[in-house]
C-alpha positions as CSV (number, residue, x, y, z in Angstrom):
1,X,10.4,13.3,-1.9
2,X,10.9,12.9,2.1
3,X,7.5,10.9,2.1
4,X,8.8,8.0,0.5
5,X,12.3,7.4,2.5
6,X,10.4,7.3,5.9
7,X,10.4,3.6,6.8
8,X,6.4,2.0,7.3
9,X,6.6,1.6,10.7
10,X,6.8,5.4,11.9
11,X,4.7,7.7,12.5
12,X,4.2,10.2,9.9
13,X,3.0,13.5,10.8
14,X,2.9,17.0,8.3
15,X,1.9,20.0,9.6
16,X,1.9,23.2,7.9
17,X,0.3,25.9,5.4
18,X,-0.5,23.9,2.3
19,X,-2.8,26.4,0.2
20,X,-5.0,23.9,-0.7
21,X,-8.7,23.6,-0.4
22,X,-11.3,20.9,-1.2
23,X,-15.0,20.7,-0.8
24,X,-17.1,17.7,0.7
25,X,-17.7,16.7,-2.4
26,X,-14.6,14.9,-3.0
27,X,-15.2,12.5,0.3
28,X,-14.6,9.6,-2.1
29,X,-11.0,9.4,-0.6
30,X,-12.9,7.7,1.9
31,X,-10.5,7.5,5.3
32,X,-8.3,10.4,3.9
33,X,-11.0,13.3,3.9
34,X,-13.4,14.2,5.9
35,X,-16.7,16.1,5.8
36,X,-15.4,19.5,6.8
37,X,-14.1,21.1,4.1
38,X,-15.9,24.0,3.3
39,X,-14.3,25.2,0.3
40,X,-14.3,24.7,-3.4
41,X,-11.2,22.3,-4.7
42,X,-8.4,24.3,-6.2
43,X,-5.3,23.4,-8.0
44,X,-2.8,22.3,-4.7
45,X,-5.6,20.5,-3.3
46,X,-5.7,18.3,-6.4
47,X,-1.9,17.9,-5.3
48,X,-2.2,17.6,-1.6
49,X,-5.2,14.7,-2.5
50,X,-3.0,12.6,-4.5
51,X,-0.1,12.8,-1.6
52,X,-2.3,11.8,1.0
53,X,-3.5,8.8,-1.5
54,X,0.1,7.8,-2.7
55,X,1.4,7.5,0.7
56,X,-1.9,6.2,2.8
57,X,-2.2,9.9,4.9
58,X,-5.4,11.0,7.0
59,X,-6.0,14.9,6.9
60,X,-7.5,15.4,10.7
61,X,-8.8,18.6,10.3
62,X,-11.7,17.5,8.2
63,X,-12.8,14.8,10.7
64,X,-13.7,17.0,13.5
65,X,-17.4,18.4,13.0
66,X,-17.0,22.4,14.8
67,X,-18.7,25.3,14.1
68,X,-17.8,27.3,10.9
69,X,-15.9,30.0,12.8
70,X,-13.7,27.0,14.3
71,X,-13.0,25.3,10.7
72,X,-11.2,28.7,9.0
73,X,-7.6,28.7,9.6
74,X,-6.9,31.6,7.4
75,X,-8.3,35.2,7.2
76,X,-7.8,37.9,4.5
77,X,-6.8,41.4,5.2
78,X,-10.5,42.6,3.5
79,X,-12.2,41.0,6.3
80,X,-14.2,39.2,4.7
81,X,-12.7,36.2,2.6
82,X,-11.7,33.0,5.0
83,X,-10.3,29.5,4.2
84,X,-9.1,26.4,5.7
85,X,-5.3,25.7,4.3
86,X,-3.3,24.7,7.3
87,X,-3.7,21.1,7.9
88,X,-2.4,18.3,10.5
89,X,-1.8,15.6,8.4
90,X,-1.1,11.8,9.8
91,X,-0.5,8.3,8.7
92,X,-3.9,6.5,8.3
93,X,-2.6,3.3,10.8
94,X,-2.2,5.9,13.4
95,X,-5.2,7.9,13.0
96,X,-7.0,6.8,16.1
97,X,-4.1,8.8,18.4
98,X,-5.8,12.2,17.0
99,X,-8.4,13.1,19.5
100,X,-9.2,16.4,18.9
101,X,-8.4,19.0,15.8
102,X,-9.8,22.2,16.1
103,X,-8.7,26.0,15.0
104,X,-8.2,28.1,18.1
105,X,-9.2,32.1,16.9
106,X,-8.2,33.6,20.0
107,X,-4.3,32.9,20.7
108,X,-2.3,36.2,19.7
109,X,0.1,35.6,16.9
110,X,1.4,38.9,16.1
111,X,0.6,40.1,12.9
112,X,-0.1,37.1,10.8
113,X,-3.2,36.2,8.8
114,X,-3.4,32.6,10.3
115,X,-4.7,31.3,13.1
116,X,-3.5,28.5,15.2
117,X,-4.5,25.0,14.8
118,X,-4.1,22.4,17.3
119,X,-4.7,19.0,17.9
120,X,-4.3,16.3,20.4
121,X,-2.4,12.9,20.5
122,X,-2.9,10.2,22.9
123,X,-0.1,7.5,22.3
124,X,-0.3,4.2,24.2
125,X,3.0,2.0,24.0
126,X,3.0,-1.8,25.0
127,X,5.9,-3.4,25.7
128,X,6.5,-6.0,23.4
129,X,7.5,-9.5,24.8
130,X,10.5,-11.1,23.4
131,X,9.7,-14.4,21.5
132,X,12.2,-17.0,20.4
133,X,12.2,-17.0,16.7
134,X,12.6,-19.9,15.2
135,X,15.2,-20.3,12.3
136,X,13.9,-21.2,9.0
137,X,15.6,-24.4,7.9
138,X,17.0,-25.2,4.4
139,X,14.1,-27.9,3.4
140,X,15.6,-27.8,-0.2
141,X,18.3,-30.6,1.1
142,X,15.6,-33.0,1.4
143,X,15.4,-33.6,-2.0
144,X,18.5,-35.4,-1.1
145,X,18.1,-39.0,-0.1
146,X,21.0,-39.4,2.3
147,X,20.1,-36.2,3.6
148,X,16.1,-36.9,4.0
149,X,17.1,-40.6,5.9
150,X,19.4,-38.8,8.1
151,X,16.5,-36.3,9.2
152,X,14.2,-39.1,9.4
153,X,16.5,-40.8,11.8
154,X,16.9,-37.9,13.9
155,X,13.7,-37.4,14.1
156,X,12.3,-40.6,15.6
157,X,15.4,-40.8,17.7
158,X,13.5,-37.1,19.3
159,X,10.1,-38.6,19.2
160,X,10.7,-41.6,21.5
161,X,9.7,-39.2,25.0
162,X,6.3,-38.8,23.5
163,X,4.7,-41.6,25.2
164,X,5.4,-40.0,28.4
165,X,3.3,-36.8,27.2
166,X,-0.5,-36.7,28.1
167,X,-2.1,-33.3,27.3
168,X,-2.6,-32.3,23.7
169,X,-0.6,-29.2,24.3
170,X,2.7,-30.7,26.0
171,X,2.4,-33.1,22.8
172,X,2.3,-30.1,20.3
173,X,4.7,-28.5,21.9
174,X,7.4,-30.9,22.0
175,X,6.2,-32.0,18.4
176,X,7.3,-28.4,17.2
177,X,10.3,-28.0,19.4
178,X,11.8,-31.1,18.2
179,X,11.2,-30.8,14.5
180,X,12.7,-27.7,14.3
181,X,15.9,-28.8,16.5
182,X,16.3,-31.5,14.3
183,X,16.1,-29.3,10.8
184,X,18.4,-27.2,12.3
185,X,21.1,-29.6,13.1
186,X,20.7,-31.8,10.0
187,X,19.7,-29.1,7.2
188,X,21.4,-26.0,8.6
189,X,20.0,-22.5,8.1
190,X,18.3,-21.5,5.1
191,X,20.7,-18.7,3.3
192,X,18.7,-16.3,1.4
193,X,20.5,-15.1,-2.1
194,X,21.5,-11.9,-2.8
195,X,19.9,-10.0,-5.9
196,X,19.9,-12.2,-8.9
197,X,21.1,-9.6,-11.2
198,X,24.3,-8.9,-9.6
199,X,27.3,-10.3,-11.0
200,X,30.1,-11.8,-8.9
201,X,32.7,-8.7,-9.9
202,X,30.1,-6.7,-8.0
203,X,29.7,-9.1,-5.1
204,X,33.1,-9.3,-4.2
205,X,33.5,-5.2,-4.6
206,X,30.6,-5.1,-2.1
207,X,32.2,-7.1,0.5
208,X,35.8,-5.5,-0.2
209,X,33.6,-1.9,0.8
210,X,31.9,-3.8,3.9
211,X,35.4,-5.0,5.2
212,X,37.0,-1.5,4.5
213,X,33.9,-0.1,6.6
214,X,34.7,-2.2,9.9
215,X,38.0,-1.7,9.4
216,X,38.0,2.3,9.4
217,X,40.0,2.7,6.1
218,X,37.6,5.2,5.0
219,X,40.1,6.3,1.9
220,X,39.1,2.7,0.3
221,X,35.6,2.8,1.3
222,X,34.8,6.2,-0.4
223,X,36.9,4.9,-3.5
224,X,35.4,1.6,-3.6
225,X,31.7,3.1,-3.0
226,X,32.1,4.7,-6.3
227,X,33.2,1.8,-8.2
228,X,29.9,-0.4,-6.1
229,X,27.4,2.2,-7.5
230,X,28.9,1.9,-11.3
231,X,29.2,-1.9,-11.2
232,X,25.5,-1.8,-9.3
233,X,24.0,0.3,-12.6
234,X,25.9,-1.7,-14.7
235,X,24.1,-4.9,-13.7
236,X,20.9,-3.7,-13.3
237,X,20.9,-2.0,-16.9
238,X,22.0,-5.4,-18.3
239,X,19.7,-6.9,-16.2
240,X,16.8,-4.9,-17.4
241,X,17.8,-5.2,-21.2
242,X,17.9,-8.9,-21.0
243,X,14.2,-9.2,-19.3
244,X,13.1,-6.9,-22.1
245,X,14.1,-9.3,-24.8
246,X,12.7,-12.6,-22.9
247,X,9.3,-10.1,-22.3
248,X,9.1,-9.5,-26.2
249,X,10.2,-13.0,-26.8
250,X,7.1,-14.1,-24.7
251,X,4.9,-12.2,-26.3
252,X,5.7,-13.2,-29.7
253,X,4.9,-16.8,-29.1
254,X,2.0,-15.9,-26.7
255,X,3.5,-17.7,-23.2
256,X,1.5,-15.9,-20.9
257,X,3.0,-18.0,-17.9
258,X,6.4,-16.6,-18.8
259,X,5.5,-13.2,-19.8
260,X,4.1,-12.4,-16.5
261,X,7.2,-14.2,-14.5
262,X,9.5,-11.7,-15.8
263,X,7.2,-9.1,-15.4
264,X,7.2,-9.5,-12.0
265,X,10.8,-10.1,-11.8
266,X,11.5,-6.3,-12.8
267,X,8.7,-5.0,-10.7
268,X,10.1,-6.7,-7.7
269,X,6.7,-6.6,-5.9
270,X,6.3,-3.3,-5.7
271,X,2.3,-2.3,-5.7
272,X,1.5,0.4,-8.1
273,X,-0.3,3.1,-6.6
274,X,-3.8,4.4,-8.2
275,X,-4.0,8.5,-7.8
276,X,-7.5,10.4,-8.3
277,X,-8.2,11.9,-11.7
278,X,-10.7,14.4,-13.1
279,X,-13.5,13.3,-15.3
280,X,-14.9,15.0,-18.4
281,X,-17.5,17.1,-16.6
282,X,-14.8,17.9,-14.1
283,X,-15.7,16.1,-11.2
284,X,-12.9,14.6,-9.0
285,X,-13.1,10.6,-9.4
286,X,-10.9,8.9,-6.1
287,X,-12.2,5.6,-5.5
288,X,-10.3,3.0,-6.8
289,X,-13.4,1.6,-8.9
290,X,-13.9,4.8,-10.6
291,X,-10.5,5.3,-11.5
292,X,-10.3,2.1,-13.0
293,X,-13.4,2.5,-15.2
294,X,-11.9,6.1,-16.1
295,X,-9.0,4.9,-17.3
296,X,-10.6,2.3,-19.5
297,X,-12.3,4.5,-21.4
298,X,-10.5,6.4,-24.3
299,X,-9.8,10.1,-24.4
300,X,-11.9,11.8,-26.5
301,X,-9.6,15.1,-26.6
302,X,-5.7,15.6,-27.0
303,X,-3.6,15.1,-23.9
304,X,-3.0,18.9,-23.8
305,X,-6.5,19.7,-23.8
306,X,-6.9,16.7,-20.4
307,X,-4.1,18.8,-18.7
308,X,-5.8,22.0,-18.9
309,X,-9.0,20.3,-17.5
310,X,-6.7,19.5,-14.6
311,X,-5.0,22.5,-14.1
312,X,-8.9,24.3,-14.0
């Protein structure tokens, strides 16, 4: 899905006809759906709500109280049926940008049965001051006695000038700067390792591919690109199989510490999302507490019956 490829710091705006409706009783999605949603929930509405919850999106139409005639965005040819199915959706992080969102019935759009939906955005950009970024030192080298002694001597030599400073602010700035410079000089810069499950063979191919790209040798680059993808897939498959065996062994030994450690290695710090579900009486459960309680209870009917309830 295109939403998954958008960087988190970018402003995501979705506009269009989603053919989705939902009533104000689904306001359980706090920060996503507001009180202005005059139509009953349909199948597309359930999908849209799950999309918004999964990607932290905010439906602007539902948060601005207007007359009923300024809420509907589609009118049927029979002259009676009208619904709100066109939406302006934006990231929750940037929802304060939306100052107004409403439907303009008087706008001429030819023979279209939709009405014009407009939203006003106000974006204020601030210049970001550049700050000197401190380089992380390799503090693991302090375990070596020789390196630890050398670092202590370097620190002592640099702190001889502390006696000439009077204010606490100057003392702190001097201490921070001299400690960082001494660490970079003696310990060096900390290196961040590659994926632990990549083999040396794969790393060599990745490096060859990078050099080919820098030299402009696109023929070699494309050939190594396929080799790289196959090797990464092989290493990843072997890593997952190895971790599965370790998880199974830890579960048999009831070693919870090792069990959760191997599980964290597999998930790679990815936090799962919790989508809305339908209760047994057909009500939409969207808040995290209600969803967790629903999943704790066993299903009293077959899975195909559950999906038929969701579709209805």
